[in-house]
C-alpha positions in Angstrom: 159.4 138.0 105.3 161.2 141.2 106.3 161.4 142.7 109.7 162.1 146.3 110.8 163.0 147.0 114.4 162.2 150.0 116.7 160.6 152.6 114.4 157.8 155.1 114.3 154.7 154.6 112.2 153.2 157.8 110.9 149.8 158.2 109.1 149.5 159.9 105.7 148.5 163.3 107.1 150.9 162.9 110.1 148.1 163.2 112.7 148.7 159.7 114.1 152.1 158.5 115.3 153.0 155.2 117.1 156.3 153.6 118.1 156.7 149.9 117.4 159.2 147.3 118.3 158.8 145.1 115.1 157.2 145.8 111.8 156.7 142.7 109.5 156.4 142.9 105.8 154.8 139.7 104.5 154.2 138.2 101.0 152.6 134.8 101.8 149.6 133.6 103.7 151.7 131.3 105.8 153.9 134.2 106.9 150.8 136.1 108.0 149.6 133.1 110.0 153.0 132.7 111.6 153.3 136.3 112.7 149.8 136.4 114.2 150.2 133.1 116.0 153.5 134.2 117.6 152.5 137.7 118.6 150.9 138.7 121.9 149.5 141.9 120.3 149.3 142.7 116.6 147.9 145.3 114.4 148.1 145.8 110.6 148.1 148.6 108.2 147.8 149.5 104.5 147.9 152.9 102.9 147.7 154.8 106.3 144.8 156.9 105.2 142.4 156.3 108.0 141.7 159.2 110.3 140.6 156.9 113.1 143.4 155.4 115.1 142.8 151.8 114.2 145.8 150.7 112.1 148.7 150.4 114.6 149.4 151.2 118.2 150.9 147.9 119.3 154.5 146.7 119.6 154.1 144.4 116.6 152.6 145.6 113.4 152.2 144.1 109.9 152.7 146.1 106.7 150.0 144.6 104.4 151.0 146.6 101.3 153.6 143.9 100.4 150.8 141.3 100.4 149.4 142.5 97.1 149.0 139.8 94.5 146.0 138.8 92.3 145.5 135.2 93.1 143.0 134.0 90.5 140.0 134.7 88.2 136.9 132.6 87.7 135.6 133.7 84.3 132.4 131.7 84.6 131.3 133.2 87.9 132.9 136.6 87.2 134.9 136.5 90.4 138.4 137.6 91.3 140.4 136.6 94.3 143.2 138.9 95.6 145.5 139.3 98.6 144.2 141.9 101.0 147.1 144.3 100.7 146.4 144.9 97.0 145.6 148.5 96.1 142.1 149.3 95.0 143.5 150.8 91.8 145.2 147.5 90.9 142.0 145.5 91.5 139.9 147.8 89.4 142.3 147.9 86.5 142.5 144.1 86.6 138.8 143.6 86.5 138.3 146.3 83.8 140.8 144.5 81.6 138.5 141.5 81.5 135.3 143.5 81.0 134.1 143.5 84.6 133.3 146.1 87.2 132.3 146.4 90.9 129.1 148.6 90.7 129.8 150.9 93.7 133.2 152.5 94.1 134.7 154.9 96.7 136.1 158.3 96.0 139.8 157.3 95.9 141.7 154.4 94.6 144.9 154.5 96.7 143.6 152.4 99.6 144.3 148.7 100.2 141.5 146.2 99.7 141.7 144.9 103.3 141.6 148.4 104.8 138.7 149.4 102.5 136.6 146.5 103.6 137.5 146.7 107.3 136.3 150.4 107.6 133.2 150.1 105.4 134.4 152.1 102.4 131.6 152.9 100.0 130.7 154.8 96.9 127.3 156.1 96.0 124.0 154.8 94.5 124.9 151.2 95.5 126.2 149.2 98.5 129.3 149.2 100.5 132.4 147.7 98.7 132.3 144.9 101.3 128.9 143.7 100.0 130.6 142.5 96.9 132.9 140.2 98.9 131.6 136.7 98.4 134.3 134.8 100.2 137.5 135.4 102.3 140.2 133.7 104.2 140.4 135.1 107.8 143.4 134.5 110.0 142.2 134.1 113.5 144.0 135.0 116.7 145.7 131.6 117.1 147.0 131.8 113.6 144.5 129.3 112.1 142.8 130.0 108.8 139.1 130.1 108.4 137.4 130.3 105.0 134.2 132.3 105.2 131.5 132.1 102.5 128.1 133.5 101.9 126.7 130.1 103.2 127.5 131.3 106.7 125.4 134.4 106.6 125.9 135.6 110.1 129.6 135.2 110.1 130.2 136.9 106.7 127.9 139.8 107.7 130.0 140.2 110.9 133.4 140.0 109.0 132.5 142.3 106.1 133.0 145.4 108.2 135.0 144.6 111.4 137.9 147.1 111.8 140.2 144.1 111.9 138.9 143.1 115.3 137.8 139.6 114.4 141.0 138.6 112.5 143.1 139.5 109.6 141.7 139.2 106.1 144.1 137.3 103.9 142.6 136.5 100.5 139.3 138.0 99.4 137.0 137.0 96.5 134.8 139.7 94.9 131.7 139.1 92.8 131.9 141.3 89.8 129.4 142.4 87.1 129.8 143.2 83.4 131.4 146.6 82.8 129.2 149.5 81.8 129.5 153.1 80.6 128.2 156.1 82.4 127.1 159.4 80.9 128.0 161.9 83.7 126.6 165.4 84.0 127.6 168.0 86.6 126.0 171.3 87.4 125.3 173.7 90.3 121.9 173.9 92.0 120.5 175.9 94.9 119.7 173.9 98.1 116.0 174.5 97.6 116.3 172.7 94.2 118.5 169.7 94.8 117.3 168.7 98.3 113.7 167.9 97.4 114.8 165.9 94.3 116.9 163.3 96.1 114.5 160.4 96.0 113.3 161.1 92.5 116.8 161.3 91.2 117.8 158.1 92.9 115.1 156.4 90.9 115.9 158.3 87.7 119.7 157.9 87.6 122.2 155.1 88.1 124.6 157.4 89.8 124.0 160.4 92.1 126.3 162.5 94.2 126.0 166.0 95.6 128.9 168.2 96.7 127.3 170.5 99.1 128.9 173.9 99.4 128.5 175.1 103.0 127.7 178.8 103.6 126.6 179.3 100.0 123.1 177.8 99.8 124.3 175.8 96.9 125.2 172.3 95.9 127.0 170.8 92.9 125.0 167.9 91.5 126.6 164.9 89.7 124.4 162.4 87.9 125.3 159.4 85.9 123.2 157.3 83.5 124.2 154.0 81.8 124.6 154.3 78.1 125.9 152.1 75.2 129.7 152.4 75.1 129.5 153.6 71.5 127.2 156.5 72.3 128.8 159.8 71.4 129.0 162.3 74.1 130.4 165.8 73.5 132.8 166.2 76.4 132.9 169.3 78.5 135.5 169.3 81.3 134.9 172.9 82.2 137.4 175.7 82.2 141.1 174.7 82.5 141.5 176.7 85.7 139.3 174.2 87.6 142.4 172.0 88.1 143.8 174.7 90.5 140.9 174.3 93.1 143.0 172.5 95.7 145.8 175.2 95.5 143.2 177.9 95.8 141.6 176.2 98.8 144.9 175.9 100.5 145.5 179.6 100.1 142.1 180.7 101.1 141.8 178.4 104.2 145.4 179.0 105.4 144.4 181.1 108.4 140.8 179.7 108.9 141.9 177.7 112.0 142.7 181.1 113.7 139.8 183.0 112.2 137.1 180.4 111.4 134.7 183.0 109.9 137.2 183.4 107.0 135.8 180.0 105.8 132.4 181.5 105.0 133.9 184.1 102.7 136.4 181.6 101.2 133.6 179.2 100.4 131.7 181.9 98.4 134.8 182.6 96.4 135.5 178.9 95.8 131.9 178.2 94.9 131.8 181.0 92.3 135.2 180.1 90.8 135.1 176.3 90.8 131.5 175.0 91.2 129.6 177.3 88.8 130.4 175.5 85.6 128.5 172.7 83.9 130.5 169.6 82.9 129.8 166.5 80.9 131.7 163.3 80.0 131.4 159.5 79.8 133.4 156.5 80.9 133.3 153.4 83.1 132.3 153.9 86.7 136.0 153.8 87.6 137.1 156.1 84.8 134.3 158.6 85.3 133.9 159.0 89.1 137.0 157.8 91.1 139.6 160.4 92.1 143.0 159.0 91.1 145.1 161.0 93.6 144.8 163.6 96.3 146.9 166.7 95.9 147.2 167.4 99.6 146.6 165.9 103.0 143.3 166.6 104.8 141.3 165.4 107.8 137.8 163.8 107.4 134.7 163.0 109.3 131.7 161.3 107.8 128.3 160.5 109.2 125.3 158.6 107.8 121.6 158.9 108.4 118.5 157.2 107.1 117.3 158.6 103.8 114.0 159.7 105.2 115.7 161.6 108.1 118.3 163.4 105.9 116.3 166.6 105.0 115.7 167.4 108.7 119.3 166.7 109.6 120.6 168.7 106.7 118.5 171.7 107.8 119.8 171.5 111.3 123.4 171.3 110.2 122.9 174.2 107.8 121.3 176.3 110.5 124.0 175.4 113.1 127.0 176.2 110.9 125.6 179.5 109.6 125.4 180.9 113.1 128.1 183.5 113.6 128.0 182.9 117.3 129.9 179.6 117.0 133.1 178.4 115.2 131.5 175.6 113.1 132.5 176.9 109.7 133.0 174.0 107.2 135.4 173.8 104.3 134.1 173.0 100.8 132.7 170.6 99.9 130.5 168.3 102.1 130.2 165.1 100.1 126.7 163.7 100.0 126.3 160.1 98.8 123.8 157.3 99.0 124.1 153.7 100.1 121.4 151.1 99.9 120.5 149.0 102.9 122.3 145.8 103.7 122.7 143.2 106.4 126.4 143.7 107.5 126.4 144.1 111.2 128.6 147.2 111.4 127.6 148.7 108.1 126.3 152.3 108.1 123.5 151.0 105.9 122.4 148.1 108.1 118.7 147.8 107.7 118.1 151.1 106.0 118.7 153.1 102.9 121.3 155.7 103.9 122.6 159.2 103.1 126.3 159.8 103.9 127.7 163.3 104.5 131.4 164.0 104.7 133.0 166.9 106.6 136.5 167.9 105.6 139.2 170.1 107.1 141.7 171.2 104.5 144.1 172.0 107.4 144.9 168.5 108.6 147.4 169.7 111.2 144.8 171.8 113.0 141.9 169.3 112.9 141.8 169.0 116.7 140.5 172.5 116.9 138.1 172.2 113.9 134.8 172.9 115.7 132.7 171.6 112.8 133.6 168.0 113.5 132.0 168.3 116.9 128.9 170.1 115.8 128.2 167.7 112.9 128.7 164.6 115.2 126.3 166.0 117.8 123.5 166.6 115.3 123.9 163.2 113.6 124.0 161.3 116.8 120.9 163.1 118.0 119.0 161.6 115.1 120.6 158.1 115.2 123.4 158.7 112.7 126.3 156.4 112.4 130.0 157.3 112.0 132.3 156.2 109.2 134.8 153.8 110.9 137.8 155.0 109.0 137.3 158.7 109.7 137.2 161.1 112.7 134.6 160.7 115.4 134.5 160.8 119.2 131.6 158.4 120.0 132.5 155.2 121.8 130.8 152.0 123.0 127.8 153.5 124.9 126.7 155.7 122.0 127.5 153.3 119.3 125.4 150.6 120.9 122.4 152.8 120.4 122.8 153.3 116.7 124.2 149.9 115.6 121.5 147.3 116.2 124.1 144.5 116.0 126.7 146.2 118.2 126.4 143.8 121.1 126.3 140.7 118.9 129.5 141.9 117.2 131.2 142.4 120.6 130.2 138.9 121.7 131.6 137.4 118.6 134.8 139.4 119.0 135.2 138.0 122.5 134.8 134.5 121.2 137.2 134.8 118.3 139.8 136.9 120.2 139.5 136.2 123.9 143.0 137.7 124.7 142.3 140.9 122.8 145.3 140.3 120.5 143.8 142.5 117.8 142.9 145.4 120.0 145.0 148.6 120.4 144.1 151.3 122.9 141.8 153.1 120.6 139.8 149.9 119.7 139.8 148.8 123.4 138.0 152.0 124.3 135.7 151.8 121.3 134.3 148.4 122.3 134.8 148.9 126.1 136.9 145.7 126.2 137.5 144.2 129.6 140.6 142.8 131.4 143.1 144.1 128.8 146.8 144.3 129.8 148.5 146.6 127.3 152.1 147.9 127.0 153.5 150.0 124.2 157.2 151.0 123.9 
């Protein structure tokens, strides 16, 4: 176990910074237990990609990225057990090598497994990644280890998405499925075309994702259908210049924080240049749909709403951001995805089929003045929407208790498992309205 003293932790987009007294880099479960047991306050981090201030903010922090081994495979059950600091890319490559998959994957592969589960990371046309966790070892506040299985339904549903407030996930077992091949097609459609087709397309296709292009009245629809791996597909990746979209966005949005209306014009240019082509290809879910890198930093918010309510919410958002009387102009694209209902207490999809809608600022450094984040949050909360835990939002305990049916149950369990608030930092303390917390940070 390594220790670094008196440093500064900085998030990937440099929007979050915290001083710490000791940073531990661990490789063994016993080391993880020891550090937690001997720390008055402790937080832990992975790839630093969360926009919410959940990862650090205490004097002692743990770098989980060095705790990154594959522990074992069970070839009969199709399960794999890994340490929680493993990168998602390493997990997915490992299970593909033995002919398995996890049927719902997020947009990026550079996050750690523990961080992905803790914040409710998800893909589309399936369930949260955490729903494929069948067992985990959780290190509690006193340093003891508790193995949690699906036999303890309430506890595993509380732990699956918990922002690291119940304990530290150590090893995690995933239930996998046989690998399959997707035939992916992409094309632009007007809002009047793609919006009414959501439910029928969810039934028709195995994969559905819409990249909505604000201020253009258009979306970019991506569908995927399972096919035999040997089926021939004539690949069409579109024009070669499509690879320059991020650079073009960076140039066109450069001054949009000073003159937000520029965004509406930039979006029309970007939509015409980069979202007007049809594309077609095939591959495994991982090969065909997961972004392998991000070319630049950004800032993200994401909100979810029940499938039946989405059309109304969408029209309100569209109306609001197209008003030239405000500054809520939104960078391309708003990522629309679909998550099926589950029972995890802090899941966005608890008890309902859900639509998720991302909101991105390409200028990470000026995200605090990005008016769109506030407008989108206001509209989603009005209709009972739920925020993505790892992304930017302002709602706290009082509002969250109204949209998460199990919020108070979660808080009660948190108080039982962590009575001294060892796993809370200032952000999380305010989020759950924790009582009697004495906190110091160098």
